[in-house]
PQR file with spaces between the fields and no chain letter, atoms N, CA, C, O and H, PARSE charges and radii, in Angstrom:
ATOM       1  N    MET     1      14.596   27.420   26.894 -0.4000 1.5000
ATOM       2  CA   MET     1      13.819   26.142   26.851 -0.0000 2.0000
ATOM       3  C    MET     1      12.486   25.591   26.604  0.5500 1.7000
ATOM       4  O    MET     1      12.018   24.471   26.402 -0.5500 1.4000
ATOM       5  N    LYS     2      12.001   26.908   26.703 -0.4000 1.5000
ATOM       6  CA   LYS     2      10.181   26.816   26.271 -0.0000 2.0000
ATOM       7  C    LYS     2      10.487   26.248   24.501  0.5500 1.7000
ATOM       8  O    LYS     2       9.902   25.308   23.962 -0.5500 1.4000
ATOM       9  H    LYS     2      12.381   27.818   26.867  0.4000 1.0000
ATOM      10  N    ILE     3      11.770   27.307   23.744 -0.4000 1.5000
ATOM      11  CA   ILE     3      11.442   27.102   22.236 -0.0000 2.0000
ATOM      12  C    ILE     3      11.458   25.621   21.934  0.5500 1.7000
ATOM      13  O    ILE     3      10.830   24.947   21.118 -0.5500 1.4000
ATOM      14  H    ILE     3      12.245   28.070   24.182  0.4000 1.0000
ATOM      15  N    THR     4      12.480   25.286   22.956 -0.4000 1.5000
ATOM      16  CA   THR     4      12.623   23.097   22.179 -0.0000 2.0000
ATOM      17  C    THR     4      11.367   22.514   22.682  0.5500 1.7000
ATOM      18  O    THR     4      10.995   21.403   22.305 -0.5500 1.4000
ATOM      19  H    THR     4      12.990   25.834   23.620  0.4000 1.0000
ATOM      20  N    PHE     5      10.859   23.062   23.326 -0.4000 1.5000
ATOM      21  CA   PHE     5       9.039   22.492   23.925 -0.0000 2.0000
ATOM      22  C    PHE     5       8.577   22.955   22.723  0.5500 1.7000
ATOM      23  O    PHE     5       8.425   21.937   22.047 -0.5500 1.4000
ATOM      24  H    PHE     5      11.162   23.964   23.633  0.4000 1.0000
ATOM      25  N    GLN     6       8.298   23.814   22.131 -0.4000 1.5000
ATOM      26  CA   GLN     6       7.366   24.157   21.294 -0.0000 2.0000
ATOM      27  C    GLN     6       8.119   23.450   19.654  0.5500 1.7000
ATOM      28  O    GLN     6       7.565   23.009   18.647 -0.5500 1.4000
ATOM      29  H    GLN     6       8.422   24.641   22.680  0.4000 1.0000
ATOM      30  N    LYS     7       9.107   23.563   19.898 -0.4000 1.5000
ATOM      31  CA   LYS     7       9.808   22.633   18.335 -0.0000 2.0000
ATOM      32  C    LYS     7       9.425   20.925   18.534  0.5500 1.7000
ATOM      33  O    LYS     7       9.174   20.197   17.573 -0.5500 1.4000
ATOM      34  H    LYS     7       9.558   23.921   20.716  0.4000 1.0000
ATOM      35  N    ARG     8       9.436   20.535   19.736 -0.4000 1.5000
ATOM      36  CA   ARG     8       9.112   18.942   19.690 -0.0000 2.0000
ATOM      37  C    ARG     8       7.644   19.359   19.641  0.5500 1.7000
ATOM      38  O    ARG     8       7.132   18.972   18.590 -0.5500 1.4000
ATOM      39  H    ARG     8       9.640   21.126   20.517  0.4000 1.0000
ATOM      40  N    GLN     9       6.825   20.002   20.412 -0.4000 1.5000
ATOM      41  CA   GLN     9       5.252   19.701   20.317 -0.0000 2.0000
ATOM      42  C    GLN     9       4.671   20.204   18.662  0.5500 1.7000
ATOM      43  O    GLN     9       3.466   20.269   18.418 -0.5500 1.4000
ATOM      44  H    GLN     9       7.241   20.316   21.266  0.4000 1.0000
ATOM      45  N    LYS    10       5.406   20.429   17.949 -0.4000 1.5000
ATOM      46  CA   LYS    10       5.317   20.890   16.235 -0.0000 2.0000
ATOM      47  C    LYS    10       5.818   20.025   16.023  0.5500 1.7000
ATOM      48  O    LYS    10       5.005   19.416   15.328 -0.5500 1.4000
ATOM      49  H    LYS    10       6.385   20.376   18.146  0.4000 1.0000
ATOM      50  N    GLU    11       6.695   19.409   16.115 -0.4000 1.5000
ATOM      51  CA   GLU    11       7.097   17.910   15.411 -0.0000 2.0000
ATOM      52  C    GLU    11       6.580   16.719   15.888  0.5500 1.7000
ATOM      53  O    GLU    11       6.730   15.705   15.206 -0.5500 1.4000
ATOM      54  H    GLU    11       7.356   19.904   16.680  0.4000 1.0000
ATOM      55  N    MET    12       6.059   16.678   16.830 -0.4000 1.5000
ATOM      56  CA   MET    12       5.059   15.440   17.044 -0.0000 2.0000
ATOM      57  C    MET    12       3.472   15.951   16.028  0.5500 1.7000
ATOM      58  O    MET    12       2.704   15.119   15.546 -0.5500 1.4000
ATOM      59  H    MET    12       5.936   17.501   17.383  0.4000 1.0000
ATOM      60  N    LYS    13       3.384   16.723   15.966 -0.4000 1.5000
ATOM      61  CA   LYS    13       2.144   17.109   15.555 -0.0000 2.0000
ATOM      62  C    LYS    13       2.204   16.845   14.111  0.5500 1.7000
ATOM      63  O    LYS    13       1.299   16.348   13.441 -0.5500 1.4000
ATOM      64  H    LYS    13       4.008   17.399   16.358  0.4000 1.0000
ATOM      65  N    ARG    14       3.381   17.232   13.690 -0.4000 1.5000
ATOM      66  CA   ARG    14       3.717   17.188   11.509 -0.0000 2.0000
ATOM      67  C    ARG    14       3.414   15.582   11.689  0.5500 1.7000
ATOM      68  O    ARG    14       2.548   15.111   10.952 -0.5500 1.4000
ATOM      69  H    ARG    14       4.117   17.636   14.235  0.4000 1.0000
ATOM      70  N    GLN    15       4.065   14.727   12.610 -0.4000 1.5000
ATOM      71  CA   GLN    15       4.103   13.127   12.626 -0.0000 2.0000
ATOM      72  C    GLN    15       3.122   12.853   12.531  0.5500 1.7000
ATOM      73  O    GLN    15       2.688   12.413   11.466 -0.5500 1.4000
ATOM      74  H    GLN    15       4.769   15.110   13.209  0.4000 1.0000
ATOM      75  N    GLU    16       2.159   13.049   13.923 -0.4000 1.5000
ATOM      76  CA   GLU    16       0.829   12.628   13.373 -0.0000 2.0000
ATOM      77  C    GLU    16      -0.267   13.240   12.619  0.5500 1.7000
ATOM      78  O    GLU    16      -1.447   13.062   12.920 -0.5500 1.4000
ATOM      79  H    GLU    16       2.512   13.406   14.788  0.4000 1.0000
ATOM      80  N    LYS    17       0.123   13.957   11.647 -0.4000 1.5000
ATOM      81  CA   LYS    17      -0.890   14.466   10.612 -0.0000 2.0000
ATOM      82  C    LYS    17       0.075   13.837    9.352  0.5500 1.7000
ATOM      83  O    LYS    17      -0.460   13.745    8.247 -0.5500 1.4000
ATOM      84  H    LYS    17       1.082   14.101   11.402  0.4000 1.0000
ATOM      85  N    GLN    18       1.224   13.486    9.480 -0.4000 1.5000
ATOM      86  CA   GLN    18       1.700   12.275    8.277 -0.0000 2.0000
ATOM      87  C    GLN    18       1.117   10.603    8.756  0.5500 1.7000
ATOM      88  O    GLN    18       0.696    9.645    8.107 -0.5500 1.4000
ATOM      89  H    GLN    18       1.659   13.561   10.378  0.4000 1.0000
ATOM      90  N    ARG    19       1.313   10.819    9.978 -0.4000 1.5000
ATOM      91  CA   ARG    19       0.540    9.005   10.230 -0.0000 2.0000
ATOM      92  C    ARG    19      -0.897    8.696    9.421  0.5500 1.7000
ATOM      93  O    ARG    19      -1.271    7.780    8.689 -0.5500 1.4000
ATOM      94  H    ARG    19       1.655   11.597   10.505  0.4000 1.0000
ATOM      95  N    ALA    20      -1.568   10.039    9.972 -0.4000 1.5000
ATOM      96  CA   ALA    20      -2.838   10.086    9.472 -0.0000 2.0000
ATOM      97  C    ALA    20      -3.238   10.229    7.996  0.5500 1.7000
ATOM      98  O    ALA    20      -4.161    9.601    7.477 -0.5500 1.4000
ATOM      99  H    ALA    20      -1.264   10.784   10.567  0.4000 1.0000
ATOM     100  N    LYS    21      -2.535   11.021    7.440 -0.4000 1.5000
ATOM     101  CA   LYS    21      -2.494   10.837    6.183 -0.0000 2.0000
ATOM     102  C    LYS    21      -2.236    9.838    5.298  0.5500 1.7000
ATOM     103  O    LYS    21      -2.482    9.845    4.092 -0.5500 1.4000
ATOM     104  H    LYS    21      -1.785   11.530    7.861  0.4000 1.0000
ATOM     105  N    ALA    22      -1.707    8.939    5.974 -0.4000 1.5000
ATOM     106  CA   ALA    22      -0.666    7.633    5.308 -0.0000 2.0000
ATOM     107  C    ALA    22      -1.768    7.034    5.774  0.5500 1.7000
ATOM     108  O    ALA    22      -2.290    6.617    4.740 -0.5500 1.4000
ATOM     109  H    ALA    22      -1.507    8.934    6.954  0.4000 1.0000
ATOM     110  N    GLU    23      -2.631    6.645    6.893 -0.4000 1.5000
ATOM     111  CA   GLU    23      -3.880    6.195    6.874 -0.0000 2.0000
ATOM     112  C    GLU    23      -5.147    5.917    5.925  0.5500 1.7000
ATOM     113  O    GLU    23      -5.615    4.847    5.538 -0.5500 1.4000
ATOM     114  H    GLU    23      -2.207    6.984    7.733  0.4000 1.0000
ATOM     115  N    ARG    24      -5.640    7.561    5.624 -0.4000 1.5000
ATOM     116  CA   ARG    24      -6.233    7.599    4.615 -0.0000 2.0000
ATOM     117  C    ARG    24      -5.716    6.829    3.236  0.5500 1.7000
ATOM     118  O    ARG    24      -6.248    5.845    2.721 -0.5500 1.4000
ATOM     119  H    ARG    24      -5.260    8.431    5.938  0.4000 1.0000
ATOM     120  N    ARG    25      -4.118    7.794    2.614 -0.4000 1.5000
ATOM     121  CA   ARG    25      -4.060    7.090    1.994 -0.0000 2.0000
ATOM     122  C    ARG    25      -4.661    5.102    0.847  0.5500 1.7000
ATOM     123  O    ARG    25      -5.034    4.712   -0.260 -0.5500 1.4000
ATOM     124  H    ARG    25      -3.686    8.594    3.032  0.4000 1.0000
ATOM     125  N    GLU    26      -4.232    4.465    2.632 -0.4000 1.5000
ATOM     126  CA   GLU    26      -4.352    3.319    2.627 -0.0000 2.0000
ATOM     127  C    GLU    26      -5.753    2.778    2.392  0.5500 1.7000
ATOM     128  O    GLU    26      -6.154    1.781    1.790 -0.5500 1.4000
ATOM     129  H    GLU    26      -3.930    4.781    3.531  0.4000 1.0000
ATOM     130  N    GLN    27      -6.211    3.496    2.884 -0.4000 1.5000
ATOM     131  CA   GLN    27      -7.740    3.073    2.842 -0.0000 2.0000
ATOM     132  C    GLN    27      -8.387    3.711    1.785  0.5500 1.7000
ATOM     133  O    GLN    27      -9.615    3.658    1.719 -0.5500 1.4000
ATOM     134  H    GLN    27      -5.886    4.305    3.373  0.4000 1.0000
ATOM     135  N    LYS    28      -7.849    4.200    1.100 -0.4000 1.5000
ATOM     136  CA   LYS    28      -8.168    5.300   -0.348 -0.0000 2.0000
ATOM     137  C    LYS    28      -8.222    3.814   -1.261  0.5500 1.7000
ATOM     138  O    LYS    28      -8.972    3.258   -2.063 -0.5500 1.4000
ATOM     139  H    LYS    28      -6.852    4.243    1.153  0.4000 1.0000
ATOM     140  N    LYS    29      -6.931    3.577   -0.585 -0.4000 1.5000
ATOM     141  CA   LYS    29      -6.506    2.365   -1.689 -0.0000 2.0000
ATOM     142  C    LYS    29      -7.245    1.105   -1.765  0.5500 1.7000
ATOM     143  O    LYS    29      -7.366    0.489   -2.824 -0.5500 1.4000
ATOM     144  H    LYS    29      -6.321    4.029    0.067  0.4000 1.0000
ATOM     145  N    PHE    30      -7.709    0.741   -0.719 -0.4000 1.5000
ATOM     146  CA   PHE    30      -8.599   -0.991   -0.330 -0.0000 2.0000
ATOM     147  C    PHE    30      -9.348   -0.242   -0.842  0.5500 1.7000
ATOM     148  O    PHE    30     -10.235   -0.939   -1.333 -0.5500 1.4000
ATOM     149  H    PHE    30      -7.611    1.241    0.141  0.4000 1.0000
ATOM     150  N    ALA    31      -9.587    1.040   -1.081 -0.4000 1.5000
ATOM     151  CA   ALA    31     -11.612    1.161   -1.397 -0.0000 2.0000
ATOM     152  C    ALA    31     -12.101    1.110   -2.744  0.5500 1.7000
ATOM     153  O    ALA    31     -13.180    0.788   -3.242 -0.5500 1.4000
ATOM     154  H    ALA    31      -8.867    1.607   -0.682  0.4000 1.0000
ATOM     155  N    ARG    32     -10.621    1.661   -3.352 -0.4000 1.5000
ATOM     156  CA   ARG    32     -10.307    1.641   -4.765 -0.0000 2.0000
ATOM     157  C    ARG    32     -10.023    0.518   -5.033  0.5500 1.7000
ATOM     158  O    ARG    32      -9.788    0.668   -6.232 -0.5500 1.4000
ATOM     159  H    ARG    32      -9.745    1.923   -2.947  0.4000 1.0000
ATOM     160  N    ARG    33      -9.813   -0.809   -4.785 -0.4000 1.5000
ATOM     161  CA   ARG    33      -9.465   -2.018   -5.175 -0.0000 2.0000
ATOM     162  C    ARG    33     -10.556   -3.018   -4.744  0.5500 1.7000
ATOM     163  O    ARG    33     -10.763   -4.058   -5.369 -0.5500 1.4000
ATOM     164  H    ARG    33     -10.004   -0.931   -3.811  0.4000 1.0000
ATOM     165  N    ALA    34     -11.059   -2.751   -3.939 -0.4000 1.5000
ATOM     166  CA   ALA    34     -12.520   -3.412   -3.487 -0.0000 2.0000
ATOM     167  C    ALA    34     -13.754   -3.346   -4.647  0.5500 1.7000
ATOM     168  O    ALA    34     -14.498   -4.286   -4.927 -0.5500 1.4000
ATOM     169  H    ALA    34     -10.891   -1.906   -3.431  0.4000 1.0000
ATOM     170  N    ALA    35     -13.780   -1.816   -5.326 -0.4000 1.5000
ATOM     171  CA   ALA    35     -14.879   -1.444   -5.286 -0.0000 2.0000
ATOM     172  C    ALA    35     -14.162   -2.055   -7.176  0.5500 1.7000
ATOM     173  O    ALA    35     -14.976   -2.645   -7.887 -0.5500 1.4000
ATOM     174  H    ALA    35     -13.175   -1.053   -5.098  0.4000 1.0000
ATOM     175  N    LYS    36     -13.027   -1.874   -7.614 -0.4000 1.5000
ATOM     176  CA   LYS    36     -12.735   -2.596   -9.003 -0.0000 2.0000
ATOM     177  C    LYS    36     -12.758   -3.604   -9.278  0.5500 1.7000
ATOM     178  O    LYS    36     -13.056   -3.869  -10.442 -0.5500 1.4000
ATOM     179  H    LYS    36     -12.366   -1.394   -7.037  0.4000 1.0000
ATOM     180  N    GLU    37     -12.353   -5.036   -8.022 -0.4000 1.5000
ATOM     181  CA   GLU    37     -13.193   -6.092   -7.584 -0.0000 2.0000
ATOM     182  C    GLU    37     -15.064   -6.626   -7.715  0.5500 1.7000
ATOM     183  O    GLU    37     -15.669   -7.537   -8.281 -0.5500 1.4000
ATOM     184  H    GLU    37     -12.111   -4.821   -7.076  0.4000 1.0000
ATOM     185  N    ALA    38     -15.324   -5.794   -7.092 -0.4000 1.5000
ATOM     186  CA   ALA    38     -16.961   -5.604   -7.158 -0.0000 2.0000
ATOM     187  C    ALA    38     -17.266   -4.939   -8.444  0.5500 1.7000
ATOM     188  O    ALA    38     -18.472   -4.708   -8.533 -0.5500 1.4000
ATOM     189  H    ALA    38     -14.832   -5.055   -6.632  0.4000 1.0000
ATOM     190  N    LEU    39     -16.526   -4.523   -9.551 -0.4000 1.5000
ATOM     191  CA   LEU    39     -17.266   -4.300  -11.121 -0.0000 2.0000
ATOM     192  C    LEU    39     -16.670   -5.896  -11.506  0.5500 1.7000
ATOM     193  O    LEU    39     -17.472   -6.768  -11.840 -0.5500 1.4000
ATOM     194  H    LEU    39     -15.547   -4.710   -9.479  0.4000 1.0000
ATOM     195  N    SER    40     -15.779   -6.065  -11.456 -0.4000 1.5000
ATOM     196  CA   SER    40     -15.217   -7.096  -12.359 -0.0000 2.0000
ATOM     197  C    SER    40     -16.066   -8.370  -12.170  0.5500 1.7000
ATOM     198  O    SER    40     -16.592   -9.003  -13.085 -0.5500 1.4000
ATOM     199  H    SER    40     -15.127   -5.356  -11.185  0.4000 1.0000
ATOM     200  N    ALA    41     -16.109   -8.579  -11.205 -0.4000 1.5000
ATOM     201  CA   ALA    41     -16.726  -10.291  -10.661 -0.0000 2.0000
ATOM     202  C    ALA    41     -18.298   -9.911  -10.746  0.5500 1.7000
ATOM     203  O    ALA    41     -18.776   -8.780  -10.656 -0.5500 1.4000
ATOM     204  H    ALA    41     -15.682   -8.064  -10.461  0.4000 1.0000
ATOM     205  N    PRO    42     -19.051  -11.255  -10.960 -0.5600 1.5000
ATOM     206  CA   PRO    42     -20.405  -11.100  -11.175  0.2800 2.0000
ATOM     207  C    PRO    42     -20.489  -10.365   -9.732  0.5500 1.7000
ATOM     208  O    PRO    42     -19.662   -9.976   -8.907 -0.5500 1.4000
ATOM     209  N    THR    43     -22.052  -10.371   -9.851 -0.4000 1.5000
ATOM     210  CA   THR    43     -22.839  -10.172   -8.368 -0.0000 2.0000
ATOM     211  C    THR    43     -23.159  -11.032   -8.076  0.5500 1.7000
ATOM     212  O    THR    43     -22.755  -11.340   -6.955 -0.5500 1.4000
ATOM     213  H    THR    43     -22.724  -10.687  -10.521  0.4000 1.0000
ATOM     214  N    THR    44     -24.029  -12.007   -8.740 -0.4000 1.5000
ATOM     215  CA   THR    44     -24.700  -13.125   -8.274 -0.0000 2.0000
ATOM     216  C    THR    44     -24.296  -13.907   -8.926  0.5500 1.7000
ATOM     217  O    THR    44     -23.961  -13.603  -10.070 -0.5500 1.4000
ATOM     218  H    THR    44     -24.357  -11.757   -9.651  0.4000 1.0000
ATOM     219  N    PRO    45     -24.138  -15.497   -8.363 -0.5600 1.5000
ATOM     220  CA   PRO    45     -23.920  -16.259   -9.586  0.2800 2.0000
ATOM     221  C    PRO    45     -25.125  -16.967  -10.402  0.5500 1.7000
ATOM     222  O    PRO    45     -26.242  -16.741   -9.937 -0.5500 1.4000
ATOM     223  N    PRO    46     -25.061  -17.834  -11.610 -0.5600 1.5000
ATOM     224  CA   PRO    46     -26.350  -17.984  -12.026  0.2800 2.0000
ATOM     225  C    PRO    46     -26.761  -19.277  -11.478  0.5500 1.7000
ATOM     226  O    PRO    46     -26.114  -20.275  -11.162 -0.5500 1.4000
ATOM     227  N    SER    47     -28.339  -18.920  -11.441 -0.4000 1.5000
ATOM     228  CA   SER    47     -29.209  -20.236  -10.443 -0.0000 2.0000
ATOM     229  C    SER    47     -28.885  -21.311  -11.384  0.5500 1.7000
ATOM     230  O    SER    47     -28.387  -21.245  -12.507 -0.5500 1.4000
ATOM     231  H    SER    47     -28.864  -18.109  -11.698  0.4000 1.0000
ATOM     232  N    ASP    48     -29.290  -22.361  -10.659 -0.4000 1.5000
ATOM     233  CA   ASP    48     -29.480  -23.821  -11.278 -0.0000 2.0000
ATOM     234  C    ASP    48     -30.055  -23.724  -12.062  0.5500 1.7000
ATOM     235  O    ASP    48     -29.717  -24.554  -12.906 -0.5500 1.4000
ATOM     236  H    ASP    48     -29.695  -22.416   -9.747  0.4000 1.0000
ATOM     237  N    SER    49     -31.216  -22.863  -12.524 -0.4000 1.5000
ATOM     238  CA   SER    49     -32.053  -23.260  -13.465 -0.0000 2.0000
ATOM     239  C    SER    49     -31.501  -22.645  -15.235  0.5500 1.7000
ATOM     240  O    SER    49     -31.449  -23.039  -16.400 -0.5500 1.4000
ATOM     241  H    SER    49     -31.491  -22.189  -11.839  0.4000 1.0000
ATOM     242  N    GLU    50     -31.193  -21.480  -14.410 -0.4000 1.5000
ATOM     243  CA   GLU    50     -30.163  -20.354  -15.620 -0.0000 2.0000
ATOM     244  C    GLU    50     -29.361  -21.775  -16.043  0.5500 1.7000
ATOM     245  O    GLU    50     -29.360  -21.970  -17.259 -0.5500 1.4000
ATOM     246  H    GLU    50     -31.235  -21.159  -13.464  0.4000 1.0000
ATOM     247  N    GLN    51     -28.760  -22.677  -15.328 -0.4000 1.5000
ATOM     248  CA   GLN    51     -27.159  -23.082  -16.047 -0.0000 2.0000
ATOM     249  C    GLN    51     -28.089  -24.233  -16.717  0.5500 1.7000
ATOM     250  O    GLN    51     -27.746  -24.372  -17.891 -0.5500 1.4000
ATOM     251  H    GLN    51     -28.760  -22.519  -14.341  0.4000 1.0000
ATOM     252  N    GLN    52     -29.167  -25.116  -16.357 -0.4000 1.5000
ATOM     253  CA   GLN    52     -29.876  -25.854  -17.103 -0.0000 2.0000
ATOM     254  C    GLN    52     -30.577  -25.642  -18.462  0.5500 1.7000
ATOM     255  O    GLN    52     -30.616  -26.447  -19.393 -0.5500 1.4000
ATOM     256  H    GLN    52     -29.446  -25.003  -15.404  0.4000 1.0000
ATOM     257  N    ALA    53     -31.063  -24.542  -18.409 -0.4000 1.5000
ATOM     258  CA   ALA    53     -31.658  -23.556  -19.661 -0.0000 2.0000
ATOM     259  C    ALA    53     -30.632  -23.705  -20.519  0.5500 1.7000
ATOM     260  O    ALA    53     -30.892  -24.527  -21.397 -0.5500 1.4000
ATOM     261  H    ALA    53     -31.030  -23.888  -17.653  0.4000 1.0000
ATOM     262  N    GLN    54     -29.389  -23.139  -20.607 -0.4000 1.5000
ATOM     263  CA   GLN    54     -28.199  -22.875  -21.042 -0.0000 2.0000
ATOM     264  C    GLN    54     -27.772  -24.575  -21.622  0.5500 1.7000
ATOM     265  O    GLN    54     -27.716  -24.857  -22.819 -0.5500 1.4000
ATOM     266  H    GLN    54     -29.178  -22.470  -19.893  0.4000 1.0000
ATOM     267  N    SER    55     -27.593  -25.232  -20.879 -0.4000 1.5000
ATOM     268  CA   SER    55     -27.493  -26.389  -21.426 -0.0000 2.0000
ATOM     269  C    SER    55     -27.967  -27.058  -22.098  0.5500 1.7000
ATOM     270  O    SER    55     -27.350  -27.894  -22.758 -0.5500 1.4000
ATOM     271  H    SER    55     -27.639  -25.003  -19.907  0.4000 1.0000
ATOM     272  N    GLN    56     -29.735  -26.817  -22.141 -0.4000 1.5000
ATOM     273  CA   GLN    56     -30.228  -27.865  -22.792 -0.0000 2.0000
ATOM     274  C    GLN    56     -30.420  -26.514  -24.751  0.5500 1.7000
ATOM     275  O    GLN    56     -31.014  -26.803  -25.790 -0.5500 1.4000
ATOM     276  H    GLN    56     -30.236  -26.138  -21.604  0.4000 1.0000
ATOM     277  N    ASP    57     -29.812  -25.507  -24.487 -0.4000 1.5000
ATOM     278  CA   ASP    57     -30.352  -24.836  -25.396 -0.0000 2.0000
ATOM     279  C    ASP    57     -28.734  -25.204  -26.234  0.5500 1.7000
ATOM     280  O    ASP    57     -28.629  -25.454  -27.435 -0.5500 1.4000
ATOM     281  H    ASP    57     -29.330  -25.273  -23.643  0.4000 1.0000
ATOM     282  N    LYS    58     -27.602  -25.151  -25.245 -0.4000 1.5000
ATOM     283  CA   LYS    58     -26.124  -25.825  -26.132 -0.0000 2.0000
ATOM     284  C    LYS    58     -26.839  -27.605  -26.883  0.5500 1.7000
ATOM     285  O    LYS    58     -26.115  -27.965  -27.811 -0.5500 1.4000
ATOM     286  H    LYS    58     -27.687  -24.948  -24.270  0.4000 1.0000
ATOM     287  N    GLN    59     -27.754  -28.381  -26.671 -0.4000 1.5000
ATOM     288  CA   GLN    59     -27.907  -29.775  -26.606 -0.0000 2.0000
ATOM     289  C    GLN    59     -29.111  -29.722  -28.024  0.5500 1.7000
ATOM     290  O    GLN    59     -29.240  -30.650  -28.823 -0.5500 1.4000
ATOM     291  H    GLN    59     -28.342  -28.089  -25.917  0.4000 1.0000
ATOM     292  N    ARG    60     -29.877  -28.448  -28.069 -0.4000 1.5000
ATOM     293  CA   ARG    60     -30.487  -28.803  -29.520 -0.0000 2.0000
ATOM     294  C    ARG    60     -29.748  -28.278  -30.496  0.5500 1.7000
ATOM     295  O    ARG    60     -28.950  -27.345  -30.404 -0.5500 1.4000
ATOM     296  H    ARG    60     -29.772  -27.694  -27.420  0.4000 1.0000
ATOM     297  N    VAL    61     -30.103  -29.043  -31.640 -0.4000 1.5000
ATOM     298  CA   VAL    61     -30.040  -28.477  -32.720 -0.0000 2.0000
ATOM     299  C    VAL    61     -30.915  -28.168  -33.589  0.5500 1.7000
ATOM     300  O    VAL    61     -32.050  -28.588  -33.813 -0.5500 1.4000
ATOM     301  H    VAL    61     -30.751  -29.801  -31.715  0.4000 1.0000
ATOM     302  N    PRO    62     -29.879  -26.914  -34.341 -0.5600 1.5000
ATOM     303  CA   PRO    62     -31.636  -26.513  -35.244  0.2800 2.0000
ATOM     304  C    PRO    62     -31.753  -27.375  -36.149  0.5500 1.7000
ATOM     305  O    PRO    62     -30.898  -27.944  -36.827 -0.5500 1.4000
ATOM     306  N    SER    63     -33.423  -27.484  -36.120 -0.4000 1.5000
ATOM     307  CA   SER    63     -33.742  -28.376  -37.567 -0.0000 2.0000
ATOM     308  C    SER    63     -33.695  -27.801  -38.735  0.5500 1.7000
ATOM     309  O    SER    63     -33.818  -26.583  -38.606 -0.5500 1.4000
ATOM     310  H    SER    63     -34.118  -27.021  -35.569  0.4000 1.0000
ATOM     311  N    GLU    64     -33.561  -28.164  -39.920 -0.4000 1.5000
ATOM     312  CA   GLU    64     -33.434  -27.415  -41.001 -0.0000 2.0000
ATOM     313  C    GLU    64     -34.293  -28.105  -42.722  0.5500 1.7000
ATOM     314  O    GLU    64     -34.207  -27.449  -43.761 -0.5500 1.4000
ATOM     315  H    GLU    64     -33.461  -29.153  -40.026  0.4000 1.0000
């Protein structure tokens, strides 16, 4: 009977480790996805003054 209990404890420990490993894997996946999105998205949107300056530059026609 003692062996059966040990086997059950061993199996429970193995399953617990497997769950913890899967959880860490999901956390890493989420962290990588968040980092990738942070790199691809601009950190701050352009301010109003920057947008106005850009629109004024587009309206100007170079004189020759």
